[in-house]
NUTI-142177 format. One line per 5 residues: number of its first residue (from 0); their letters; for each residue x, y, z of C-alpha. Coordinates in Angstrom, 1 decimal. Example, Ala and Ser with C-alpha at 12.3 -4.5 7.8 and 13.67 -1.06 7.14 Angstrom:
NUTI-142177
0> as> 12.3/-4.5/7.8 | 13.7/-1.1/7.1
This chain:
NUTI-142177
0> mpdqn> -7.0/-25.8/-32.4 | -4.5/-23.2/-31.2 | -1.3/-24.6/-29.6 | -1.8/-22.6/-26.5 | -4.1/-23.5/-23.7
5> nslya> -4.7/-27.0/-25.1 | -6.2/-28.2/-21.7 | -8.6/-25.3/-21.9 | -9.9/-26.1/-25.4 | -10.0/-29.8/-24.5
10> aaqrv> -12.2/-29.0/-21.4 | -14.5/-26.8/-23.5 | -14.9/-29.6/-26.2 | -15.8/-32.0/-23.2 | -18.7/-29.6/-22.3
15> veagl> -19.9/-29.2/-25.8 | -19.8/-32.9/-26.4 | -21.4/-33.9/-23.3 | -24.1/-31.2/-23.1 | -24.8/-30.1/-26.7
20> andds> -24.2/-33.2/-28.7 | -25.8/-35.3/-26.0 | -28.0/-34.7/-22.8 | -25.0/-35.8/-20.7 | -22.8/-34.0/-18.1
25> aftpg> -19.2/-32.9/-18.2 | -18.8/-33.1/-14.5 | -20.7/-36.6/-13.9 | -20.6/-38.5/-17.3 | -23.7/-40.7/-17.7
30> rpvwt> -26.1/-38.5/-15.8 | -28.5/-36.6/-17.9 | -28.1/-33.0/-17.0 | -28.2/-31.1/-20.1 | -31.9/-32.0/-21.0
35> qttad> -34.6/-29.9/-22.4 | -36.6/-30.3/-19.1 | -33.7/-29.1/-17.0 | -32.9/-26.1/-19.2 | -36.5/-25.0/-19.1
40> dlcqr> -36.5/-25.3/-15.4 | -33.3/-23.2/-15.0 | -34.6/-20.6/-17.4 | -37.7/-20.3/-15.4 | -36.0/-19.9/-12.0
45> fvnap> -33.0/-17.8/-13.2 | -33.7/-15.9/-16.5 | -37.5/-15.5/-16.0 | -37.2/-14.5/-12.4 | -34.2/-12.1/-12.1
50> elggs> -33.4/-10.8/-8.7 | -32.4/-7.2/-8.3 | -30.5/-5.6/-5.6 | -27.0/-5.1/-4.4 | -26.0/-8.8/-3.6
55> sfaek> -23.4/-10.7/-5.4 | -24.1/-12.9/-8.2 | -23.5/-16.1/-6.3 | -25.8/-14.8/-3.5 | -28.7/-14.2/-5.8
60> lgrql> -28.2/-17.3/-7.7 | -28.2/-19.3/-4.4 | -31.7/-17.8/-3.7 | -32.9/-18.5/-7.1 | -31.9/-22.1/-7.1
65> adapp> -32.6/-22.7/-3.3 | -35.3/-25.4/-3.9 | -34.3/-26.4/-7.4 | -33.7/-30.1/-8.4 | -30.1/-31.1/-8.3
70> etiql> -29.9/-31.5/-12.2 | -30.9/-27.8/-12.5 | -28.3/-26.7/-10.0 | -25.7/-28.8/-11.7 | -26.5/-27.4/-15.1
75> aaelv> -26.1/-24.0/-13.8 | -22.8/-25.0/-12.4 | -21.6/-26.4/-15.7 | -22.7/-23.1/-17.6 | -20.7/-21.1/-14.9
80> ylhll> -17.7/-23.3/-15.5 | -18.1/-22.6/-19.3 | -18.4/-19.0/-18.6 | -15.3/-19.1/-16.4 | -13.0/-20.9/-19.0
85> apndf> -12.2/-17.8/-21.1 | -10.7/-15.0/-18.8 | -7.0/-15.0/-17.9 | -7.6/-11.7/-16.0 | -9.5/-13.8/-13.4
90> ggvak> -7.3/-16.1/-11.3 | -7.9/-19.8/-11.1 | -8.5/-19.5/-7.3 | -11.1/-17.0/-7.8 | -12.8/-19.2/-10.4
95> rells> -12.8/-22.2/-8.3 | -14.2/-20.3/-5.3 | -17.2/-18.9/-7.5 | -17.8/-22.4/-8.9 | -17.6/-24.2/-5.5
100> tvlai> -20.1/-21.6/-4.2 | -22.6/-22.7/-7.0 | -21.9/-26.4/-6.6 | -22.7/-26.1/-2.8 | -26.2/-25.0/-3.6
105> spqpi> -26.8/-28.6/-4.5 | -27.7/-31.1/-1.7 | -25.7/-33.8/-3.5 | -21.9/-33.5/-3.6 | -20.6/-32.6/-7.1
110> hvpsd> -16.9/-32.8/-7.9 | -15.2/-31.3/-10.9 | -12.9/-33.7/-12.7 | -9.3/-33.0/-12.1 | -8.5/-32.3/-15.8
115> ldaal> -11.4/-30.0/-16.1 | -10.4/-28.2/-12.8 | -6.8/-27.7/-14.1 | -8.2/-25.8/-17.2 | -9.5/-23.1/-14.8
120> dggfg> -6.0/-21.8/-14.3 | -5.8/-20.8/-18.0 | -7.8/-18.5/-20.2 | -7.5/-17.1/-23.7 | -7.7/-13.4/-23.0
125> ragta> -9.1/-10.6/-21.1 | -12.9/-10.9/-21.0 | -13.7/-7.3/-20.8 | -15.9/-5.0/-18.7 | -19.4/-6.4/-19.4
130> yrtyr> -18.3/-10.0/-19.0 | -17.4/-9.6/-15.3 | -19.6/-6.6/-14.4 | -22.8/-8.3/-15.7 | -22.1/-12.0/-15.1
135> drqla> -25.9/-12.6/-14.6 | -26.6/-11.5/-18.0 | -23.7/-13.5/-19.5 | -25.1/-16.6/-17.7 | -28.8/-15.8/-18.7
140> wlvrf> -27.6/-15.7/-22.3 | -26.1/-19.2/-22.0 | -29.3/-20.5/-20.6 | -31.3/-19.2/-23.4 | -28.9/-20.8/-25.8
145> vvawk> -29.2/-24.1/-24.3 | -33.0/-23.9/-24.2 | -33.0/-22.8/-28.0 | -30.5/-25.6/-28.7 | -32.4/-28.3/-27.1
150> elsse> -35.6/-27.2/-29.1 | -33.8/-27.9/-32.4 | -34.3/-31.2/-34.2 | -31.5/-33.8/-33.9 | -30.6/-33.2/-37.4
155> arqna> -30.3/-29.5/-36.9 | -28.0/-30.0/-33.8 | -25.7/-32.3/-35.7 | -25.5/-29.9/-38.6 | -24.6/-27.0/-36.2
160> ladpw> -22.0/-29.0/-34.5 | -20.5/-29.8/-37.8 | -20.8/-26.4/-39.3 | -19.3/-23.3/-37.4 | -21.6/-20.8/-39.3
165> afrdv> -24.8/-22.9/-38.7 | -23.7/-22.9/-35.0 | -23.3/-19.1/-35.1 | -26.8/-18.8/-36.6 | -28.2/-20.6/-33.5
170> adsip> -26.3/-18.3/-31.2 | -27.4/-15.2/-33.0 | -31.0/-16.3/-32.8 | -30.7/-15.5/-29.0 | -31.3/-11.9/-28.1
175> vnsay> -27.8/-10.6/-27.1 | -29.0/-8.6/-24.0 | -25.6/-7.3/-23.0 | -24.0/-10.7/-23.5 | -21.9/-9.9/-26.7
180> sqrnv> -18.8/-11.1/-24.7 | -20.3/-14.4/-23.7 | -21.6/-15.0/-27.3 | -18.0/-14.4/-28.6 | -16.5/-16.7/-26.0
185> llhla> -18.9/-19.6/-26.8 | -18.2/-19.3/-30.5 | -14.4/-19.5/-29.9 | -14.5/-22.2/-27.4 | -16.7/-24.4/-29.7
190> fpgtf> -14.9/-23.4/-32.9 | -11.5/-22.1/-32.0 | -10.3/-22.6/-35.7 | -13.0/-20.5/-37.0 | -13.7/-17.8/-34.5
195> erias> -11.2/-15.4/-33.0 | -10.1/-15.6/-29.3 | -11.7/-12.1/-28.9 | -14.3/-11.7/-26.1 | -14.9/-8.0/-26.7
200> rrhkq> -17.1/-6.8/-29.5 | -15.2/-3.4/-29.3 | -11.9/-5.2/-30.2 | -13.4/-6.9/-33.1 | -14.6/-3.6/-34.4
205> qiieg> -11.3/-2.0/-33.9 | -9.4/-4.6/-35.5 | -11.5/-4.6/-38.7 | -11.4/-0.7/-38.7 | -7.5/-0.6/-38.0
210> laedv> -6.6/-3.2/-40.6 | -9.3/-2.4/-43.1 | -6.7/-2.2/-45.9 | -6.0/-5.9/-45.6 | -9.6/-7.1/-45.5
215> pqptg> -10.1/-8.5/-49.0 | -13.8/-8.0/-49.6 | -15.5/-6.5/-46.6 | -18.9/-7.9/-46.0 | -20.0/-6.0/-42.8
220> dedrd> -20.0/-9.4/-40.9 | -17.6/-9.0/-38.1 | -16.8/-12.7/-37.8 | -16.4/-13.4/-41.6 | -14.3/-10.3/-42.1
225> laalr> -12.0/-11.2/-39.4 | -11.7/-14.8/-40.8 | -11.0/-13.4/-44.2 | -8.5/-10.8/-42.5 | -6.8/-13.6/-40.7
230> aeler> -6.4/-15.7/-43.9 | -4.9/-12.9/-45.8 | -2.4/-11.9/-43.2 | -1.3/-15.4/-42.7 | -0.9/-15.5/-46.6
235> qrgdh> 1.2/-12.5/-46.5 | 3.4/-13.5/-43.6 | 3.5/-17.3/-44.2 | 2.8/-18.0/-40.5 | 0.3/-18.1/-37.8
240> idfyd> -0.8/-14.7/-36.7 | -2.4/-13.4/-33.6 | -4.3/-10.1/-33.6 | -2.8/-9.3/-30.1 | 0.8/-9.7/-31.3
245> sdler> 2.4/-6.3/-30.6 | 3.1/-5.3/-34.2 | -0.4/-6.0/-35.2 | -2.0/-4.5/-32.1 | -0.3/-1.3/-32.6
250> rwrpr> -2.0/-1.0/-35.9 | -5.5/-1.4/-34.6 | -5.1/0.0/-31.2 | -2.0/2.5/-31.5 | -2.1/3.5/-27.7
255> sgaag> -2.1/0.0/-26.3 | 0.7/-1.8/-24.6 | 1.1/-5.6/-24.5 | -1.8/-7.6/-24.8 | -3.7/-7.7/-21.4
260> dsese> -2.0/-4.4/-20.2 | -4.5/-2.5/-18.0 | -3.6/0.7/-19.9 | -4.8/-0.9/-23.1 | -8.6/-1.0/-21.7
265> lrgwl> -10.7/1.9/-20.9 | -9.3/5.0/-19.5 | -11.4/7.7/-17.9 | -11.3/11.2/-16.5 | -13.4/13.3/-14.2
270> vrgan> -13.6/16.9/-15.3 | -15.6/19.4/-13.0 | -17.6/22.1/-14.4 | -20.6/22.6/-12.0 | -18.8/25.6/-10.2
275> vhgrn> -16.3/27.4/-12.5 | -15.7/30.9/-10.9 | -19.3/30.7/-9.6 | -20.8/29.5/-12.9 | -22.4/26.2/-13.7
280> lvpew> -21.0/25.2/-17.2 | -22.4/21.5/-17.1 | -25.7/22.5/-18.9 | -23.7/24.2/-21.8 | -21.3/21.1/-22.0
285> laegy> -24.2/18.7/-22.4 | -26.1/20.9/-25.0 | -23.2/21.7/-27.2 | -21.0/18.5/-26.8 | -18.0/19.5/-25.0
290> cslay> -16.1/19.9/-21.8 | -13.7/22.8/-20.8 | -11.0/23.8/-18.5 | -10.8/27.4/-17.4 | -7.5/29.1/-16.2
295> pdlge> -8.9/32.4/-17.7 | -5.7/34.3/-17.1 | -3.4/31.8/-18.7 | -4.5/32.4/-22.3 | -4.3/29.9/-25.0
300> lpsgr> -1.9/27.0/-24.4 | -1.6/24.4/-27.2 | -1.5/20.7/-26.7 | 1.8/19.1/-26.8 | 3.5/21.6/-24.5
305> trsqi> 5.7/19.8/-21.9 | 5.1/20.0/-18.2 | 8.2/22.2/-18.0 | 6.9/24.7/-20.7 | 3.4/24.7/-18.9
310> dtqla> 5.1/25.6/-15.6 | 7.1/28.4/-17.2 | 4.0/30.0/-18.6 | 2.1/29.6/-15.2 | 5.0/31.2/-13.5
315> emqpd> 4.9/34.2/-15.8 | 1.1/34.6/-15.8 | 0.5/33.8/-12.1 | 3.7/34.8/-10.2 | 2.0/34.5/-6.8
320> ltskq> 1.6/30.8/-7.0 | 4.2/28.7/-5.0 | 6.1/25.8/-6.7 | 3.9/23.3/-5.0 | 0.6/25.2/-6.2
325> rsihv> 2.1/25.4/-9.7 | 2.9/21.6/-9.6 | -0.7/20.8/-9.0 | -1.9/23.1/-11.7 | 0.5/21.8/-14.1
330> gvldr> -0.7/18.2/-13.5 | -4.3/19.5/-14.3 | -3.5/21.2/-17.4 | -1.2/18.4/-18.7 | -4.0/15.8/-18.2
335> flnqm> -6.4/18.0/-20.0 | -4.2/18.9/-22.9 | -2.0/15.9/-23.5 | -3.1/12.8/-21.6 | -6.7/12.5/-22.7
340> hdgdi> -7.2/10.6/-25.9 | -10.0/10.1/-28.4 | -12.4/7.3/-27.0 | -11.4/7.9/-23.4 | -14.3/8.1/-20.9
345> iatvd> -15.2/11.3/-19.3 | -17.5/12.0/-16.3 | -18.8/15.2/-14.7 | -21.2/15.8/-11.8 | -23.8/18.4/-11.5
350> gakvy> -25.2/18.0/-7.8 | -26.4/14.4/-7.5 | -26.4/13.8/-11.2 | -23.5/11.9/-13.0 | -23.0/12.5/-16.8
355> vgtia> -20.7/10.2/-18.8 | -19.4/10.5/-22.5 | -16.4/9.8/-24.7 | -13.6/12.3/-25.7 | -14.1/13.0/-29.4
360> gaatw> -11.1/15.1/-30.4 | -8.1/17.0/-29.4 | -8.1/20.2/-27.2 | -9.1/23.5/-28.9 | -9.2/27.2/-28.0
365> tetpe> -12.5/29.1/-28.5 | -12.8/32.7/-27.8 | -15.5/33.2/-25.1 | -16.4/35.9/-22.6 | -14.2/35.9/-19.5
370> hldsr> -12.5/32.8/-21.1 | -14.2/30.5/-18.5 | -14.8/27.8/-21.2 | -12.5/28.6/-23.9 | -10.1/25.7/-23.4
375> rrpvr> -12.3/22.8/-24.7 | -12.4/19.2/-25.7 | -15.2/17.7/-27.7 | -17.4/15.1/-26.0 | -20.0/12.6/-27.1
380> wanad> -22.3/12.6/-24.0 | -23.8/9.3/-23.6 | -26.5/10.1/-21.0 | -27.2/13.7/-21.3 | -30.9/13.2/-20.9
385> tpftr> -30.7/10.2/-18.5 | -28.1/10.9/-15.9 | -27.5/8.4/-13.1 | -27.0/9.3/-9.6 | -24.1/9.0/-7.1
390> dqlta> -26.1/6.7/-5.1 | -26.2/4.2/-7.9 | -22.3/3.8/-7.8 | -20.5/1.4/-5.5 | -18.5/2.9/-2.6
395> ptkdr> -15.0/2.9/-4.2 | -16.4/4.5/-7.5 | -18.5/6.9/-5.5 | -15.2/8.0/-3.9 | -13.7/9.0/-7.1
400> lsgqm> -16.1/11.8/-7.2 | -15.3/13.1/-3.7 | -11.9/14.7/-4.4 | -11.3/18.4/-5.3 | -9.2/18.1/-8.3
405> vvstl> -10.5/19.8/-11.4 | -9.2/17.1/-13.7 | -8.5/13.6/-12.1 | -8.3/10.1/-13.3 | -11.2/7.7/-12.8
410> gaeva> -8.8/4.7/-12.4 | -10.0/1.1/-12.4 | -13.5/2.4/-11.7 | -13.9/3.8/-15.2 | -15.5/0.5/-16.2
415> efaal> -18.6/1.1/-13.7 | -19.1/4.6/-15.3 | -19.0/3.3/-18.7 | -21.3/0.5/-17.9 | -23.9/2.7/-16.2
420> agidp> -23.8/5.0/-19.2 | -24.2/2.3/-21.7 | -21.1/3.3/-23.5 | -19.2/-0.1/-23.7 | -20.2/-1.7/-27.2
425> didpt> -20.2/-5.0/-25.3 | -23.2/-3.8/-23.3 | -26.6/-3.2/-25.1 | -27.5/0.5/-24.4 | -31.2/-0.4/-25.0
430> edtpe> -31.3/-2.5/-21.9 | -32.5/-1.0/-18.6 | -29.4/-0.3/-16.5 | -29.4/-2.7/-13.3 | -28.0/-1.7/-10.1
435> ppane> -24.3/-2.2/-9.9 | -23.3/-5.6/-8.7 | -21.5/-6.0/-5.5 | -17.8/-6.1/-5.7 | -16.0/-9.5/-6.1
440> pvvlp> -12.7/-9.0/-4.1 | -9.9/-11.4/-4.5 | -10.4/-14.6/-2.7 | -7.5/-15.7/-0.4 | -7.3/-19.6/-0.6
445> eptae> -7.7/-21.8/2.3 | -4.4/-23.2/3.7 | -3.8/-26.8/2.9 | -3.0/-29.7/5.4 | 0.2/-30.0/3.3
450> landl> 1.2/-26.6/4.0 | 0.6/-26.8/7.8 | 2.6/-30.1/7.9 | 5.5/-28.4/6.0 | 5.6/-25.4/8.5
455> fvdle> 5.0/-27.8/11.6 | 2.0/-25.8/12.8 | -1.7/-26.8/13.3 | -4.0/-26.3/10.3 | -6.6/-24.6/12.6
460> wlset> -4.0/-22.0/13.5 | -2.9/-21.4/9.9 | -6.6/-21.2/8.8 | -7.3/-18.6/11.5 | -4.2/-16.5/10.6
465> vdllr> -5.4/-16.5/6.9 | -8.9/-15.6/7.9 | -7.7/-12.6/10.0 | -5.7/-11.5/7.1 | -8.7/-11.9/4.9
470> ekkqi> -11.0/-10.0/7.2 | -8.6/-7.0/8.1 | -6.1/-7.1/5.4 | -3.3/-6.3/7.7 | -1.9/-8.6/10.5
475> ilygp> 1.1/-8.6/12.8 | 2.8/-11.6/13.9 | 4.4/-10.8/17.3 | 6.5/-12.6/19.9 | 9.9/-13.2/21.2
480> pgtgk> 13.0/-14.0/18.9 | 13.2/-17.3/17.3 | 9.5/-18.2/17.2 | 9.5/-18.2/13.3 | 7.7/-14.9/12.7
485> tylaq> 9.4/-13.8/9.6 | 9.7/-17.5/8.4 | 6.1/-18.0/8.7 | 5.2/-14.5/7.2 | 7.2/-15.5/4.1
490> eiaqf> 5.7/-18.9/3.8 | 2.2/-17.6/4.2 | 2.7/-14.9/1.6 | 4.3/-17.2/-0.8 | 1.4/-19.7/-0.5
495> lteqt> -1.2/-16.9/-0.9 | 0.4/-15.3/-4.0 | 1.4/-18.6/-5.7 | -2.2/-19.7/-5.5 | -3.6/-16.5/-6.8
500> ggehr> -0.9/-15.6/-9.3 | 0.2/-12.5/-7.3 | 3.5/-11.3/-5.9 | 5.1/-10.7/-2.4 | 7.9/-8.7/-1.2
505> lvqfh> 9.8/-8.0/1.9 | 11.0/-4.8/3.4 | 12.9/-4.4/6.9 | 12.2/-1.4/9.0 | 14.9/0.3/11.1
510> psysy> 15.1/3.5/13.2 | 16.2/5.6/10.2 | 13.5/4.2/7.8 | 11.2/6.9/6.5 | 8.1/7.7/4.5
515> edffe> 10.4/8.5/1.6 | 12.0/5.2/1.8 | 8.8/3.2/2.2 | 6.3/5.1/0.0 | 7.8/7.8/-2.3
520> gfrpq> 10.3/10.5/-2.2 | 12.9/12.6/-4.1 | 16.2/10.6/-4.6 | 19.4/12.0/-6.0 | 20.3/11.2/-9.6
525> rgstp> 23.0/12.0/-11.9 | 22.1/15.4/-13.6 | 22.1/15.8/-17.4 | 25.2/18.2/-17.0 | 28.3/16.4/-15.9
530> gtvaf> 29.1/17.0/-12.3 | 25.5/18.0/-11.3 | 22.9/16.1/-9.2 | 19.1/16.2/-9.9 | 16.3/14.9/-7.6
535> eledg> 13.6/12.9/-9.1 | 10.6/11.4/-7.4 | 10.7/7.6/-7.1 | 8.3/5.0/-5.9 | 9.2/3.0/-2.8
540> plkll> 8.4/-0.7/-2.3 | 4.8/-0.1/-1.0 | 3.9/2.1/-4.0 | 5.6/-0.3/-6.4 | 3.4/-3.2/-5.1
545> vnean> 0.3/-1.1/-5.1 | 0.9/-0.4/-8.8 | 1.2/-4.0/-9.7 | -1.8/-4.8/-7.5 | -3.9/-2.5/-9.3
550> kdvtr> -3.3/-4.1/-12.7 | -5.2/-7.2/-11.7 | -7.5/-7.1/-8.6 | -8.1/-10.8/-8.8 | -4.7/-11.7/-7.6
555> ayvli> -3.3/-11.2/-4.0 | -0.3/-9.1/-3.4 | 1.5/-9.3/0.0 | 3.9/-7.0/1.5 | 5.8/-8.3/4.5
560> idein> 7.3/-5.6/6.8 | 9.8/-7.3/9.0 | 10.6/-5.7/12.5 | 7.7/-3.2/11.9 | 8.1/-1.7/15.3
565> ranla> 11.8/-0.6/14.7 | 10.8/2.5/12.7 | 8.8/5.5/13.8 | 5.5/4.2/12.4 | 3.7/7.6/12.4
570> kvfge> 6.4/9.1/10.3 | 6.8/6.2/7.9 | 3.1/5.6/7.3 | 2.1/9.3/7.1 | -1.3/9.5/5.4
575> lyfll> -1.4/5.8/4.9 | -2.7/5.5/8.4 | -6.1/6.6/7.2 | -6.0/4.2/4.1 | -5.2/1.2/6.3
580> eyrsr> -8.7/1.5/7.9 | -10.6/3.1/4.9 | -9.6/0.8/2.0 | -12.3/2.3/-0.4 | -11.2/5.9/0.2
585> svqlq> -8.5/7.9/-1.4 | -6.0/10.5/-0.2 | -3.8/13.1/-1.9 | -0.2/12.2/-1.3 | 2.5/14.4/0.2
590> yspte> 4.7/14.4/-2.9 | 2.1/13.8/-5.5 | -0.7/16.2/-4.5 | -2.4/15.7/-8.0 | -2.9/12.0/-7.6
595> dfrlp> -5.8/10.4/-5.7 | -4.2/7.4/-4.1 | -5.9/4.5/-2.4 | -4.8/1.0/-1.3 | -6.3/-1.7/-3.5
600> pnlyl> -8.4/-4.3/-2.0 | -6.0/-7.2/-3.1 | -3.0/-5.7/-1.2 | -2.2/-7.4/2.1 | 0.3/-6.5/4.7
605> igtmn> 2.0/-8.8/7.1 | 4.1/-7.2/9.8 | 6.4/-9.0/12.3 | 7.2/-7.5/15.8 | 9.7/-8.6/18.4
610> tadrs> 8.4/-8.4/22.0 | 11.6/-9.2/23.9 | 12.6/-5.4/24.0 | 9.1/-4.4/25.0 | 9.0/-2.0/22.1
615> ialvd> 5.5/-3.2/21.3 | 4.5/-0.6/24.1 | 5.6/2.1/21.8 | 3.0/1.1/19.1 | 0.3/3.8/19.3
620> samrr> -3.4/2.7/19.6 | -4.3/4.0/16.2 | -1.8/1.5/14.6 | -3.0/-1.4/16.9 | -6.6/-0.8/15.8
625> rfswq> -5.8/-1.1/12.1 | -4.1/-4.5/12.4 | -5.1/-7.9/13.4 | -2.6/-9.4/16.0 | -1.5/-13.0/16.0
630> glfpg> 0.9/-14.1/18.8 | 3.8/-16.5/18.5 | 5.0/-17.5/21.9 | 6.9/-20.6/23.2 | 4.7/-22.8/25.2
635> eapva> 1.6/-21.7/23.4 | 0.0/-22.9/20.0 | 1.4/-23.2/17.5 | 5.0/-22.5/18.7 | 4.6/-25.1/21.6
640> dilrr> 4.9/-28.1/19.2 | 6.9/-26.7/16.4 | 10.3/-27.8/17.6 | 9.0/-31.4/18.8 | 7.4/-32.0/15.2
645> wlhah> 10.6/-30.7/13.5 | 12.8/-33.0/15.5 | 10.5/-36.0/14.8 | 10.4/-35.2/11.0 | 14.3/-35.2/10.9
650> glpad> 14.9/-38.1/13.1 | 16.6/-36.1/15.8 | 16.5/-36.6/19.7 | 13.0/-35.5/20.9 | 14.7/-34.4/24.3
655> radll> 15.9/-31.2/22.8 | 12.2/-30.0/22.8 | 11.9/-31.0/26.4 | 15.2/-29.1/27.2 | 13.8/-25.9/25.6
660> dalnd> 10.5/-26.2/27.6 | 12.5/-26.5/30.8 | 14.6/-23.5/29.8 | 11.5/-21.3/29.2 | 9.8/-22.5/32.4
665> rvadr> 12.8/-20.9/34.1 | 12.8/-17.8/32.1 | 9.3/-17.5/33.1 | 8.7/-14.5/31.0 | 6.5/-14.8/28.1
670> daaig> 8.1/-12.1/26.0 | 11.7/-13.1/26.7 | 11.2/-16.8/26.2 | 13.6/-18.5/23.7 | 12.0/-19.5/20.4
675> psylm> 12.4/-23.0/18.9 | 14.2/-21.9/15.7 | 17.5/-21.6/17.6 | 17.4/-25.4/17.9 | 16.0/-26.1/14.5
680> nsrvg> 19.4/-27.0/13.3 | 20.7/-30.5/12.4 | 23.7/-30.0/14.7 | 21.5/-30.5/17.7 | 21.6/-34.2/16.9
685> teagl> 24.9/-34.4/18.6 | 25.8/-33.4/22.2 | 28.7/-31.3/20.9 | 26.4/-29.6/18.4 | 23.9/-28.9/20.9
690> ariwk> 26.4/-27.5/23.5 | 27.8/-25.3/20.8 | 24.3/-23.7/19.8 | 23.6/-23.3/23.6 | 26.8/-21.6/24.3
695> hhimp> 27.0/-19.2/21.4 | 23.3/-18.6/20.5 | 21.1/-19.0/23.6 | 23.3/-18.1/26.5 | 24.2/-14.5/25.2
700> lleer> 20.4/-13.8/25.0 | 20.1/-14.8/28.7 | 23.2/-12.9/29.6 | 21.7/-9.7/28.2 | 18.5/-10.3/30.1
705> higdn> 20.2/-10.8/33.4 | 22.6/-7.8/33.2 | 23.0/-6.5/36.8 | 20.9/-9.4/38.4 | 23.9/-11.0/40.0
710> vdlla> 22.8/-14.5/38.7 | 25.0/-17.5/38.1 | 23.7/-18.2/34.5 | 25.4/-21.6/34.3 | 23.8/-22.7/37.5
715> lysid> 20.5/-21.6/36.2 | 20.4/-22.1/32.5 | 23.1/-24.7/31.5 | 22.1/-27.9/29.9 | 23.3/-29.9/32.8
720> alrng> 21.3/-27.6/35.3 | 18.1/-28.0/33.3 | 18.5/-31.8/32.9 | 19.2/-32.2/36.6 | 16.4/-30.0/37.6
725> ttphi> 18.5/-27.8/39.9 | 17.0/-24.4/40.6 | 19.3/-21.9/42.4 | 17.9/-18.8/44.2 | 17.5/-15.7/42.0
730> rpren> 17.6/-12.3/43.6 | 14.5/-10.4/42.3 | 15.1/-7.5/39.9 | 14.8/-4.0/40.9 | 12.0/-1.9/39.0
735> pvlde> 10.7/-4.7/37.1 | 8.7/-3.8/34.0 | 5.3/-5.3/34.6 | 3.1/-6.8/31.8 | 0.3/-4.3/33.0
740> eigep> 2.4/-1.4/32.0 | 3.2/-2.9/28.6 | -0.3/-3.8/27.8 | -1.4/-6.7/25.5 | -2.3/-5.8/21.9
745> pt> -5.7/-6.9/20.6 | -6.0/-10.2/19.0
């Protein structure tokens, strides 16, 4: 058994031992769940009665098993568990959420043993496109496997559990039906010492082809050839090898980065050809197997030219172009000539029809009339005769087709194009292509009672806050100073990202903060020539976090914007205003006009805003509409009890909370009240410490508020005055700022 992920393999063996060696259950030992009768019932309800449509996998399964016996539901849940063990690109929180949804179908409560639950945090590799896009097919294959297994004689089952190749024969007796990945996962989990930790059939083929010289005697059997290849490489090296080790991976997948790098998977491009100088070239592309890029006046431009060289030739041949226009065209040419590689996915559209293929060679130049299609790349079109339509795409993927760029990236949505065209070898192209499944966004975990206690707030308020963030993806915590806005934002962000394996970062806005600081802009760098300065485009904190979030949409990434109202929001956010409301859409950026940019669904924003200076009134309605708002005010939940709970937890006098309540009663202004954090200091345990904090931290705030009011602050706000209950007369302010003038942000 491999050294890594021991708990994962131990969990898998528990399932195999309970369900395949016996008719038992991994979740509830002693209860017969993996029986022939139950497997047949699950097959009849789920496999033989598929439900089509755009609902999620869990929603469909819930309807299919709505009136099923508890044992059938539990068998489905244990198979889903087995399915979820493998991927490490699908976070533990998301795995548990899906598994819990399946378990909830049962009228009887079912609990996953703690050691099996812990194994969900692991995984042995990226499962691939088909594994997640066609989860129903993966599970259907597992159900068929269990049905076939239970039909075997007791002797045949014992033999298959003892002999990995006999076990594989049983697996291969089941029609694969787009479940190559699940087949490979089951083999590895059952016999990790024999079958590789490789889910993708494509990777198995690439490894054998890339390392063919080291395969002793090729048989054409992928699994046996991989086993022989491993034995030979370990003999040569004298140590255990992993095909995803960087030195080996470079040999079979030269363009890959580290294992699991998003760039090592499918890459795709949209190339437009339906209207090239008024001519539709797509029928010719499909018939002759290529795609092309025009620029008829530019002439031949060999691959390998740098962006600077392309720019120079453009400037010579088309002098009327501005530098910004040239930058856009340079990006298009560079992508077509240099960034596309063999095997990349390519898509094009002709009206409502979408055609998909794979790049099959380098860019070439062919003399043609008018040079409209002289600059070419060979393409193996996969669905030239059977195009799908735009309406079959999910909203984010359809949006990839809506831009105007002649050549643009398909981004993470490339997987859907490949799947619909049947290109991925892990998907059986002879199968009818189903409707694309509904998206499975990152699942934000529910806050725990432990977290609420640590933060001294009510669990109900904390759950509501996370739910608002889950719903809108942007939230602002607003209130007067000292109410814990920044602290709570950081703690909530840390909890969400730790639970999902993501990241959180904090930026603080101020009056001079700009779009260039926040998103992207040109910044001075030391030039190549001594004494010179060059300007390079650099990403700001938002774009840096977006780049991280795009690598794994199953993890949560949170950006905290402290004092969000201190900056000119319209200036800082720019075109991002649009994206805050329309997450599935893309825009072209101010400094990167060749890039289609969108905010990923797993990126969340938490802003904090101080209301004491009334600057909330400066937030325009467009920004207010794009955020959920959660108030933090003394005297109101959850702030009302924070100090009292904190004092109790630290064994400090409770009357400090009474003193703060009395102070805020006299302030009598919700937006100018004093927050509890000023007194959440161990020094308040003594009268001297309390007096010091009152004099140097709280009284200055009150002095600022009453400038020009001719008020005796000590007589009104001193500790003694509050304790004695004396209330001197206060002369009313002139021209008070009414709450009605400020307005209340929507909650």
